[in-house]
N, C-alpha and C positions, 0 to 999 in steps of 0.2 A: 450433215456433216461437222464432220470434229475438223478441230482447224487446224491448217497445215501450217507446216513452218517455211515452209512459202513462202507464206503472204505476211510475213514478220520481218520486222525491220526492226531488231534488236540497236538499243542505244541508253545505257546510262549513264547515272549522274554520282557527280560522287554525295556522303556529306557536308563535306562545307558548301554542298551549289546548294540543298535540300536549305539548310539552315538559311541561306541567303535567299532563296524562292519564297520561301512560305514565314519566312521574322522568324524564325524561331527562338524562345530564349530561353536557357538554363532552363529552367523551370516547363516550358515545353518539353523540354530532351526530354525531363523526370515522368513526363506522362505516358500509360501502354498505349503505344501506336499501330494504327493503321493505316500502311499505303496501299492502294490501289491501285493496281494498271501499271505497276511499281518494274518491272523487265528486270534486268540485268546492271540494276543498279547497286555501287556498294554502299547506299543507305544501314541496309541490314544488318551489314556483317561489319564496316566501323560499329557503327551504334552497339552492339550485342556482345563486341571487344570491347566495349568500355563502361556496358555492365547495366547497360541499360533497356528497354523494352521493344521491338519493334516485330510485329507479324507483317508480314509484307502475300500479295495475292497478283495473281496475272496465269492467264492458264500459261501463258508460254515454260511451266515451273512443272510441264507435264513432260515435257524434253529432254534430255540429257542433258548437264552439260556440254558433252562430247559434239553434241548437238548441236546448242547453244551456239559455241562455241564454232562453229562452222558456218553457222551463220552469218552469225557476227563476220570470219572475215572472208563470206562473200559479199556480204554489205554497204563495209564501212569507206571504200575506195567509191562507192555508187553514192552515199549521205557527203560525203570531203568536196567529190567535180560536183552535188549539189549545192553547198555551201560558196566553194570559188566561186559558182555562178552565179553566186545573189550577195555578194563579201558585201556589197552598198545595205543590203537589211537589217546588216548584225551589227553592233557596238565593239568593238576591238582592242576593248582593255579588261577583262579579264584570262582574252585566252590573246598573245598577240598577232596570231595566221590560224586561218582554218587546219595548221598543218601541228599544227603547238594545240588546239580544241580536242581535234580526230588525236591527237595522242595520249589527249589527257582522259579521255573519255575511255577508251582501250585500258588504263591502266586502271579505271573505275571495275569496269568489268571485265579483268583477271581478277577482280578482288573477287570478284560476285563469285566469280565461277573458283575460286578457288574455295571457294565456301561455301557453296553450294551443294554438295552431299549432304555435309553436316546439317546442316540449317533447315532440312529436308526433313532425316529425322526426325528432328527437333519443331517439325513443324511451326519453324518461323517464315517458314517459305512452301504457302498455301498453292492449289488451283483453281481458288476460286475465281468466278469476275462479276462483274456488275450486268443489274444492278440488280442480282441476287447473291446475296452471303449466305453462310449461315450460323451467321454467327449473333447471341443472345440481345437485347433491348442494351441499349448502353456497356458494352461490353468493353472497351475501348472508351482513350478521355481526347482522346483526339485523330481524328482521319485526316489522309492526307488523298490528292493525285493528280499527282505530275503526269504534265503532258501527254493526257487523252481531251479529257474532255475537254472543249471548247475548241482545241486545237482539232480535231479531228471531225468538225462538223459536217462537210462536205458526207462522211464515212454514217455520220453516228446521228440518227434524228433527232430533233429537239424534245420528245419520247422520252430519248435513252438516253438525255441526257437530266431531264427532273427525274426519270428513277432510279437513276446513279443517283445522285446527287442524294434524296429522299431516304435511299436506302442505307447509305452511308450515315446520313441524318441519325435512322432511328436504330442503328450499333456507338453511335457515339457521338455526343452533346454538342463535340466544333467539327467543322467540317471545314478543311482548306482545301483549294484549288489554284494551280496557277498551268500553265497562265491558259488569259483569255484571248489571245489571237489566233488565227487562222495559219492552216500550215503554211509556211513561208510567203504566205500575202505581207503580214506585221498590221491587218485589217485584224478590227474585232468581230468576234463569232456575232453574229446574227441574234446565234439565241441567246447571249449574256443575256439583255434585258429581258423577252419575256423568261426567263426561266426564276432573273429576281423578281420578278412583279408574281410570281405563281406561289416563289419557298415564302412572301411575305404576306400574300393572303392567306396561307393556311399557319398564319403565326408566327416565325421563321426572324429570326432577326440579321439581317442581309449587308452586306458594309464589303465596299472596296476598299482594302487596301496595300498604298503602296509598298513598294517591298523593298532593297539595300540590292537588289539584285536585276541587271538586265544585258541581256544578250542582243536576242532581239529587241530590234529598232521598237516602242513604243511598249517594248514585253516587260513591264515593271509590276504589274501591279495583282495577286491576287484575288479568291474570294472566299468570303470568309460569312461561313453561315452558325447561329448557333441554336439550342433551342430556348429557347424565350422561359 
């Protein structure tokens, strides 16, 4: 059965958040970047406007801008309610309140929606999904995965995590994954250690790096994998 829009909770982040989440340098931004599971983030739109190269992959892109907009409208109050109910699990420095967080994210998603039709035509937005990507080996310089792997460890099993990271390593010599926490719990994913061990055994260089971003308490680390 194909993906159903009602299964999706679309939530998008901005270029400035990506830079902090993945500790991206100016040299990193100059790379040919693949963004996996990117959803309605404005990273691609903002980067393209500045002349950088980003390809975003997510099965949500099979739907129209109008359909994605409708789903955003249906779910944002639910997300706001969940954050308000667990606000002690977050650090309110980047955002002063749950309402400000939601409005900032809505701005990012509106930016994405405005860019989406053109981005589809230019093949900057593609419907491919992990762990199977149609790209050539080392087609990109840097692959990113935001708020999918590890965050959804209850829904996506260990085999999916490892296969997805290995596939990103195939198409890019460097992979960065953020965050490493379970969704809304603040606990580190139980898959992190076995994934790191398996990658090391296969010859990859694996590091946990602290990043200049912490919204969810304890969520200030990314996993960095490099082809040795």
